[in-house]
PyMOL CGO cylinders between C-alpha atoms (Angstrom):
from pymol import cmd
from pymol.cgo import CYLINDER

trace = [
    CYLINDER, -18.60, -12.24, 25.34, -17.57, -12.16, 29.04, 0.3, 1, 1, 1, 1, 1, 1,
    CYLINDER, -17.57, -12.16, 29.04, -14.47, -10.39, 30.52, 0.3, 1, 1, 1, 1, 1, 1,
    CYLINDER, -14.47, -10.39, 30.52, -12.96, -14.03, 31.22, 0.3, 1, 1, 1, 1, 1, 1,
    CYLINDER, -12.96, -14.03, 31.22, -13.22, -14.83, 27.61, 0.3, 1, 1, 1, 1, 1, 1,
    CYLINDER, -13.22, -14.83, 27.61, -11.81, -11.65, 26.57, 0.3, 1, 1, 1, 1, 1, 1,
    CYLINDER, -11.81, -11.65, 26.57, -8.72, -12.10, 29.01, 0.3, 1, 1, 1, 1, 1, 1,
    CYLINDER, -8.72, -12.10, 29.01, -8.41, -15.60, 27.58, 0.3, 1, 1, 1, 1, 1, 1,
    CYLINDER, -8.41, -15.60, 27.58, -8.50, -14.51, 23.88, 0.3, 1, 1, 1, 1, 1, 1,
    CYLINDER, -8.50, -14.51, 23.88, -6.02, -11.94, 24.67, 0.3, 1, 1, 1, 1, 1, 1,
    CYLINDER, -6.02, -11.94, 24.67, -3.56, -14.36, 26.47, 0.3, 1, 1, 1, 1, 1, 1,
    CYLINDER, -3.56, -14.36, 26.47, -3.69, -16.66, 23.37, 0.3, 1, 1, 1, 1, 1, 1,
    CYLINDER, -3.69, -16.66, 23.37, -2.89, -13.43, 21.11, 0.3, 1, 1, 1, 1, 1, 1,
    CYLINDER, -2.89, -13.43, 21.11, -0.02, -12.66, 23.60, 0.3, 1, 1, 1, 1, 1, 1,
    CYLINDER, -0.02, -12.66, 23.60, 1.30, -16.06, 23.12, 0.3, 1, 1, 1, 1, 1, 1,
    CYLINDER, 1.30, -16.06, 23.12, 0.83, -16.29, 19.52, 0.3, 1, 1, 1, 1, 1, 1,
    CYLINDER, 0.83, -16.29, 19.52, 2.46, -12.86, 18.95, 0.3, 1, 1, 1, 1, 1, 1,
    CYLINDER, 2.46, -12.86, 18.95, 5.37, -13.81, 21.39, 0.3, 1, 1, 1, 1, 1, 1,
    CYLINDER, 5.37, -13.81, 21.39, 6.10, -17.05, 19.90, 0.3, 1, 1, 1, 1, 1, 1,
    CYLINDER, 6.10, -17.05, 19.90, 6.00, -15.77, 16.58, 0.3, 1, 1, 1, 1, 1, 1,
    CYLINDER, 6.00, -15.77, 16.58, 8.64, -12.91, 17.33, 0.3, 1, 1, 1, 1, 1, 1,
    CYLINDER, 8.64, -12.91, 17.33, 10.79, -15.35, 18.98, 0.3, 1, 1, 1, 1, 1, 1,
    CYLINDER, 10.79, -15.35, 18.98, 10.75, -17.48, 15.82, 0.3, 1, 1, 1, 1, 1, 1,
    CYLINDER, 10.75, -17.48, 15.82, 11.35, -14.67, 13.51, 0.3, 1, 1, 1, 1, 1, 1,
    CYLINDER, 11.35, -14.67, 13.51, 14.10, -13.30, 15.59, 0.3, 1, 1, 1, 1, 1, 1,
    CYLINDER, 14.10, -13.30, 15.59, 15.78, -16.56, 15.79, 0.3, 1, 1, 1, 1, 1, 1,
    CYLINDER, 15.78, -16.56, 15.79, 15.71, -16.66, 12.01, 0.3, 1, 1, 1, 1, 1, 1,
    CYLINDER, 15.71, -16.66, 12.01, 17.35, -13.19, 11.95, 0.3, 1, 1, 1, 1, 1, 1,
    CYLINDER, 17.35, -13.19, 11.95, 20.46, -14.88, 13.86, 0.3, 1, 1, 1, 1, 1, 1,
    CYLINDER, 20.46, -14.88, 13.86, 20.38, -18.02, 11.86, 0.3, 1, 1, 1, 1, 1, 1,
    CYLINDER, 20.38, -18.02, 11.86, 18.72, -19.63, 8.70, 0.3, 1, 1, 1, 1, 1, 1,
    CYLINDER, 18.72, -19.63, 8.70, 17.37, -16.30, 7.25, 0.3, 1, 1, 1, 1, 1, 1,
    CYLINDER, 17.37, -16.30, 7.25, 19.97, -13.65, 7.60, 0.3, 1, 1, 1, 1, 1, 1,
    CYLINDER, 19.97, -13.65, 7.60, 20.29, -13.33, 3.81, 0.3, 1, 1, 1, 1, 1, 1,
    CYLINDER, 20.29, -13.33, 3.81, 16.61, -12.79, 3.45, 0.3, 1, 1, 1, 1, 1, 1,
    CYLINDER, 16.61, -12.79, 3.45, 16.41, -10.08, 6.22, 0.3, 1, 1, 1, 1, 1, 1,
    CYLINDER, 16.41, -10.08, 6.22, 19.18, -8.28, 4.38, 0.3, 1, 1, 1, 1, 1, 1,
    CYLINDER, 19.18, -8.28, 4.38, 16.38, -7.49, 1.58, 0.3, 1, 1, 1, 1, 1, 1,
    CYLINDER, 16.38, -7.49, 1.58, 14.69, -5.25, 4.23, 0.3, 1, 1, 1, 1, 1, 1,
    CYLINDER, 14.69, -5.25, 4.23, 17.69, -3.32, 5.49, 0.3, 1, 1, 1, 1, 1, 1,
    CYLINDER, 17.69, -3.32, 5.49, 17.25, 0.04, 3.29, 0.3, 1, 1, 1, 1, 1, 1,
    CYLINDER, 17.25, 0.04, 3.29, 20.48, 0.93, 1.53, 0.3, 1, 1, 1, 1, 1, 1,
    CYLINDER, 20.48, 0.93, 1.53, 20.82, 4.34, 3.23, 0.3, 1, 1, 1, 1, 1, 1,
    CYLINDER, 20.82, 4.34, 3.23, 21.28, 2.54, 6.56, 0.3, 1, 1, 1, 1, 1, 1,
    CYLINDER, 21.28, 2.54, 6.56, 24.92, 1.61, 7.48, 0.3, 1, 1, 1, 1, 1, 1,
    CYLINDER, 24.92, 1.61, 7.48, 25.77, -1.65, 9.40, 0.3, 1, 1, 1, 1, 1, 1,
    CYLINDER, 25.77, -1.65, 9.40, 23.26, -3.83, 7.90, 0.3, 1, 1, 1, 1, 1, 1,
    CYLINDER, 23.26, -3.83, 7.90, 24.57, -6.95, 9.75, 0.3, 1, 1, 1, 1, 1, 1,
    CYLINDER, 24.57, -6.95, 9.75, 24.44, -5.16, 13.06, 0.3, 1, 1, 1, 1, 1, 1,
    CYLINDER, 24.44, -5.16, 13.06, 20.83, -3.98, 12.40, 0.3, 1, 1, 1, 1, 1, 1,
    CYLINDER, 20.83, -3.98, 12.40, 19.97, -7.72, 11.33, 0.3, 1, 1, 1, 1, 1, 1,
    CYLINDER, 19.97, -7.72, 11.33, 21.38, -9.05, 14.65, 0.3, 1, 1, 1, 1, 1, 1,
    CYLINDER, 21.38, -9.05, 14.65, 19.89, -6.26, 16.83, 0.3, 1, 1, 1, 1, 1, 1,
    CYLINDER, 19.89, -6.26, 16.83, 16.54, -6.51, 15.38, 0.3, 1, 1, 1, 1, 1, 1,
    CYLINDER, 16.54, -6.51, 15.38, 16.69, -10.24, 15.99, 0.3, 1, 1, 1, 1, 1, 1,
    CYLINDER, 16.69, -10.24, 15.99, 17.67, -10.15, 19.64, 0.3, 1, 1, 1, 1, 1, 1,
    CYLINDER, 17.67, -10.15, 19.64, 14.94, -7.37, 20.21, 0.3, 1, 1, 1, 1, 1, 1,
    CYLINDER, 14.94, -7.37, 20.21, 12.31, -9.72, 18.51, 0.3, 1, 1, 1, 1, 1, 1,
    CYLINDER, 12.31, -9.72, 18.51, 13.34, -12.39, 20.92, 0.3, 1, 1, 1, 1, 1, 1,
    CYLINDER, 13.34, -12.39, 20.92, 13.29, -10.27, 23.81, 0.3, 1, 1, 1, 1, 1, 1,
    CYLINDER, 13.29, -10.27, 23.81, 9.80, -8.78, 23.09, 0.3, 1, 1, 1, 1, 1, 1,
    CYLINDER, 9.80, -8.78, 23.09, 8.41, -12.20, 22.25, 0.3, 1, 1, 1, 1, 1, 1,
    CYLINDER, 8.41, -12.20, 22.25, 9.73, -13.50, 25.63, 0.3, 1, 1, 1, 1, 1, 1,
    CYLINDER, 9.73, -13.50, 25.63, 8.52, -10.49, 27.19, 0.3, 1, 1, 1, 1, 1, 1,
    CYLINDER, 8.52, -10.49, 27.19, 4.94, -11.02, 25.63, 0.3, 1, 1, 1, 1, 1, 1,
    CYLINDER, 4.94, -11.02, 25.63, 4.67, -14.59, 26.96, 0.3, 1, 1, 1, 1, 1, 1,
    CYLINDER, 4.67, -14.59, 26.96, 6.44, -14.06, 30.45, 0.3, 1, 1, 1, 1, 1, 1,
    CYLINDER, 6.44, -14.06, 30.45, 5.83, -10.78, 31.83, 0.3, 1, 1, 1, 1, 1, 1,
    CYLINDER, 5.83, -10.78, 31.83, 2.56, -9.72, 33.49, 0.3, 1, 1, 1, 1, 1, 1,
    CYLINDER, 2.56, -9.72, 33.49, 3.41, -6.66, 35.54, 0.3, 1, 1, 1, 1, 1, 1,
    CYLINDER, 3.41, -6.66, 35.54, 4.49, -4.60, 32.60, 0.3, 1, 1, 1, 1, 1, 1,
    CYLINDER, 4.49, -4.60, 32.60, 2.31, -5.94, 29.88, 0.3, 1, 1, 1, 1, 1, 1,
    CYLINDER, 2.31, -5.94, 29.88, 0.95, -2.48, 28.84, 0.3, 1, 1, 1, 1, 1, 1,
    CYLINDER, 0.95, -2.48, 28.84, 4.27, -1.10, 28.70, 0.3, 1, 1, 1, 1, 1, 1,
    CYLINDER, 4.27, -1.10, 28.70, 5.51, -4.11, 26.45, 0.3, 1, 1, 1, 1, 1, 1,
    CYLINDER, 5.51, -4.11, 26.45, 2.55, -3.76, 24.31, 0.3, 1, 1, 1, 1, 1, 1,
    CYLINDER, 2.55, -3.76, 24.31, 3.45, -0.20, 23.36, 0.3, 1, 1, 1, 1, 1, 1,
    CYLINDER, 3.45, -0.20, 23.36, 7.14, -1.19, 22.68, 0.3, 1, 1, 1, 1, 1, 1,
    CYLINDER, 7.14, -1.19, 22.68, 6.42, -4.01, 20.50, 0.3, 1, 1, 1, 1, 1, 1,
    CYLINDER, 6.42, -4.01, 20.50, 3.66, -1.77, 18.56, 0.3, 1, 1, 1, 1, 1, 1,
    CYLINDER, 3.66, -1.77, 18.56, 6.47, 0.91, 18.37, 0.3, 1, 1, 1, 1, 1, 1,
    CYLINDER, 6.47, 0.91, 18.37, 9.04, -1.79, 17.21, 0.3, 1, 1, 1, 1, 1, 1,
    CYLINDER, 9.04, -1.79, 17.21, 6.45, -2.72, 14.41, 0.3, 1, 1, 1, 1, 1, 1,
    CYLINDER, 6.45, -2.72, 14.41, 6.42, 0.73, 13.06, 0.3, 1, 1, 1, 1, 1, 1,
    CYLINDER, 6.42, 0.73, 13.06, 10.06, 0.98, 13.32, 0.3, 1, 1, 1, 1, 1, 1,
    CYLINDER, 10.06, 0.98, 13.32, 10.70, -1.65, 10.83, 0.3, 1, 1, 1, 1, 1, 1,
    CYLINDER, 10.70, -1.65, 10.83, 8.27, -0.43, 8.69, 0.3, 1, 1, 1, 1, 1, 1,
    CYLINDER, 8.27, -0.43, 8.69, 10.78, 1.70, 6.44, 0.3, 1, 1, 1, 1, 1, 1,
    CYLINDER, 10.78, 1.70, 6.44, 12.58, -1.75, 5.91, 0.3, 1, 1, 1, 1, 1, 1,
    CYLINDER, 12.58, -1.75, 5.91, 9.41, -3.16, 4.38, 0.3, 1, 1, 1, 1, 1, 1,
    CYLINDER, 9.41, -3.16, 4.38, 8.71, 0.00, 2.12, 0.3, 1, 1, 1, 1, 1, 1,
    CYLINDER, 8.71, 0.00, 2.12, 12.28, -0.20, 1.16, 0.3, 1, 1, 1, 1, 1, 1,
    CYLINDER, 12.28, -0.20, 1.16, 11.74, -3.60, -0.15, 0.3, 1, 1, 1, 1, 1, 1,
    CYLINDER, 11.74, -3.60, -0.15, 8.86, -2.60, -2.17, 0.3, 1, 1, 1, 1, 1, 1,
    CYLINDER, 8.86, -2.60, -2.17, 10.56, 0.34, -3.49, 0.3, 1, 1, 1, 1, 1, 1,
    CYLINDER, 10.56, 0.34, -3.49, 13.92, -1.47, -4.58, 0.3, 1, 1, 1, 1, 1, 1,
    CYLINDER, 13.92, -1.47, -4.58, 11.91, -4.38, -5.76, 0.3, 1, 1, 1, 1, 1, 1,
    CYLINDER, 11.91, -4.38, -5.76, 14.08, -6.86, -3.69, 0.3, 1, 1, 1, 1, 1, 1,
    CYLINDER, 14.08, -6.86, -3.69, 12.94, -10.16, -3.62, 0.3, 1, 1, 1, 1, 1, 1,
    CYLINDER, 12.94, -10.16, -3.62, 12.81, -12.13, -0.25, 0.3, 1, 1, 1, 1, 1, 1,
    CYLINDER, 12.81, -12.13, -0.25, 10.64, -14.34, 1.92, 0.3, 1, 1, 1, 1, 1, 1,
    CYLINDER, 10.64, -14.34, 1.92, 8.70, -15.43, -1.19, 0.3, 1, 1, 1, 1, 1, 1,
    CYLINDER, 8.70, -15.43, -1.19, 7.74, -11.88, -1.93, 0.3, 1, 1, 1, 1, 1, 1,
    CYLINDER, 7.74, -11.88, -1.93, 8.80, -11.85, -5.56, 0.3, 1, 1, 1, 1, 1, 1,
    CYLINDER, 8.80, -11.85, -5.56, 6.46, -9.14, -7.04, 0.3, 1, 1, 1, 1, 1, 1,
    CYLINDER, 6.46, -9.14, -7.04, 5.64, -5.65, -6.05, 0.3, 1, 1, 1, 1, 1, 1,
    CYLINDER, 5.64, -5.65, -6.05, 2.07, -6.57, -5.68, 0.3, 1, 1, 1, 1, 1, 1,
    CYLINDER, 2.07, -6.57, -5.68, 3.18, -9.19, -2.82, 0.3, 1, 1, 1, 1, 1, 1,
    CYLINDER, 3.18, -9.19, -2.82, 5.57, -6.77, -1.22, 0.3, 1, 1, 1, 1, 1, 1,
    CYLINDER, 5.57, -6.77, -1.22, 2.81, -4.06, -1.24, 0.3, 1, 1, 1, 1, 1, 1,
    CYLINDER, 2.81, -4.06, -1.24, 0.14, -6.31, 0.36, 0.3, 1, 1, 1, 1, 1, 1,
    CYLINDER, 0.14, -6.31, 0.36, 2.42, -7.18, 3.25, 0.3, 1, 1, 1, 1, 1, 1,
    CYLINDER, 2.42, -7.18, 3.25, 2.82, -3.30, 4.06, 0.3, 1, 1, 1, 1, 1, 1,
    CYLINDER, 2.82, -3.30, 4.06, -1.30, -3.68, 4.94, 0.3, 1, 1, 1, 1, 1, 1,
    CYLINDER, -1.30, -3.68, 4.94, -0.21, -6.18, 7.50, 0.3, 1, 1, 1, 1, 1, 1,
    CYLINDER, -0.21, -6.18, 7.50, 1.80, -3.83, 9.49, 0.3, 1, 1, 1, 1, 1, 1,
    CYLINDER, 1.80, -3.83, 9.49, -1.06, -1.89, 11.08, 0.3, 1, 1, 1, 1, 1, 1,
    CYLINDER, -1.06, -1.89, 11.08, -2.62, -5.20, 11.84, 0.3, 1, 1, 1, 1, 1, 1,
    CYLINDER, -2.62, -5.20, 11.84, 0.59, -6.15, 13.93, 0.3, 1, 1, 1, 1, 1, 1,
    CYLINDER, 0.59, -6.15, 13.93, 0.46, -2.82, 15.77, 0.3, 1, 1, 1, 1, 1, 1,
    CYLINDER, 0.46, -2.82, 15.77, -3.06, -3.26, 16.56, 0.3, 1, 1, 1, 1, 1, 1,
    CYLINDER, -3.06, -3.26, 16.56, -2.54, -6.89, 17.78, 0.3, 1, 1, 1, 1, 1, 1,
    CYLINDER, -2.54, -6.89, 17.78, 0.42, -5.78, 19.98, 0.3, 1, 1, 1, 1, 1, 1,
    CYLINDER, 0.42, -5.78, 19.98, -1.93, -2.99, 21.59, 0.3, 1, 1, 1, 1, 1, 1,
    CYLINDER, -1.93, -2.99, 21.59, -5.07, -5.39, 21.90, 0.3, 1, 1, 1, 1, 1, 1,
    CYLINDER, -5.07, -5.39, 21.90, -3.44, -8.42, 23.30, 0.3, 1, 1, 1, 1, 1, 1,
    CYLINDER, -3.44, -8.42, 23.30, -1.61, -6.67, 25.93, 0.3, 1, 1, 1, 1, 1, 1,
    CYLINDER, -1.61, -6.67, 25.93, -4.46, -4.36, 26.97, 0.3, 1, 1, 1, 1, 1, 1,
    CYLINDER, -4.46, -4.36, 26.97, -2.22, -1.14, 25.94, 0.3, 1, 1, 1, 1, 1, 1,
    CYLINDER, -2.22, -1.14, 25.94, -4.95, 0.40, 23.84, 0.3, 1, 1, 1, 1, 1, 1,
    CYLINDER, -4.95, 0.40, 23.84, -7.68, 0.10, 26.62, 0.3, 1, 1, 1, 1, 1, 1,
    CYLINDER, -7.68, 0.10, 26.62, -5.29, 1.48, 29.36, 0.3, 1, 1, 1, 1, 1, 1,
    CYLINDER, -5.29, 1.48, 29.36, -4.70, 4.37, 27.08, 0.3, 1, 1, 1, 1, 1, 1,
    CYLINDER, -4.70, 4.37, 27.08, -8.46, 4.85, 26.61, 0.3, 1, 1, 1, 1, 1, 1,
    CYLINDER, -8.46, 4.85, 26.61, -8.78, 4.50, 30.45, 0.3, 1, 1, 1, 1, 1, 1,
    CYLINDER, -8.78, 4.50, 30.45, -6.11, 7.10, 31.16, 0.3, 1, 1, 1, 1, 1, 1,
    CYLINDER, -6.11, 7.10, 31.16, -7.57, 9.27, 28.56, 0.3, 1, 1, 1, 1, 1, 1,
    CYLINDER, -7.57, 9.27, 28.56, -11.09, 9.26, 30.08, 0.3, 1, 1, 1, 1, 1, 1,
    CYLINDER, -11.09, 9.26, 30.08, -9.59, 9.96, 33.57, 0.3, 1, 1, 1, 1, 1, 1,
    CYLINDER, -9.59, 9.96, 33.57, -7.44, 12.71, 32.11, 0.3, 1, 1, 1, 1, 1, 1,
    CYLINDER, -7.44, 12.71, 32.11, -10.76, 14.25, 30.36, 0.3, 1, 1, 1, 1, 1, 1,
    CYLINDER, -10.76, 14.25, 30.36, -12.69, 14.20, 33.63, 0.3, 1, 1, 1, 1, 1, 1,
    CYLINDER, -12.69, 14.20, 33.63, -9.91, 15.74, 35.56, 0.3, 1, 1, 1, 1, 1, 1,
    CYLINDER, -9.91, 15.74, 35.56, -9.75, 18.60, 32.91, 0.3, 1, 1, 1, 1, 1, 1,
    CYLINDER, -9.75, 18.60, 32.91, -13.63, 19.10, 33.24, 0.3, 1, 1, 1, 1, 1, 1,
    CYLINDER, -13.63, 19.10, 33.24, -13.48, 19.43, 37.00, 0.3, 1, 1, 1, 1, 1, 1,
    CYLINDER, -13.48, 19.43, 37.00, -11.04, 22.45, 36.94, 0.3, 1, 1, 1, 1, 1, 1,
]
cmd.load_cgo(trace, "trace")
């Protein structure tokens, strides 16, 4: 597959991920607020603030994935970090056996946890962030060998 095809696939991946984040972020602020409460661990104070803030962040990241070109790699790393940051909420939902989003069994809640690394990888791949990191590491290694 040529470089042009890879770039086109990455663009489609960014648009899909960005659109998904905008939709989910909007749901945080509107129709699914109660369902998102299930993901806020009991030990975190201010669940409404967390739900609203995470919704706003998801919308901002979604729009950034679609609209920004200059800072695409940085956005990829930030989105990947966000997906890691919300993982404790997903774990909490499993541990507390809380139903939401059709996840009404521990098995369903556990299976969802396996998709978190997929989301992280998707964010890094579609923005070229992982490739940029590998390039940076390679250049750094060469400089270390030249010393």
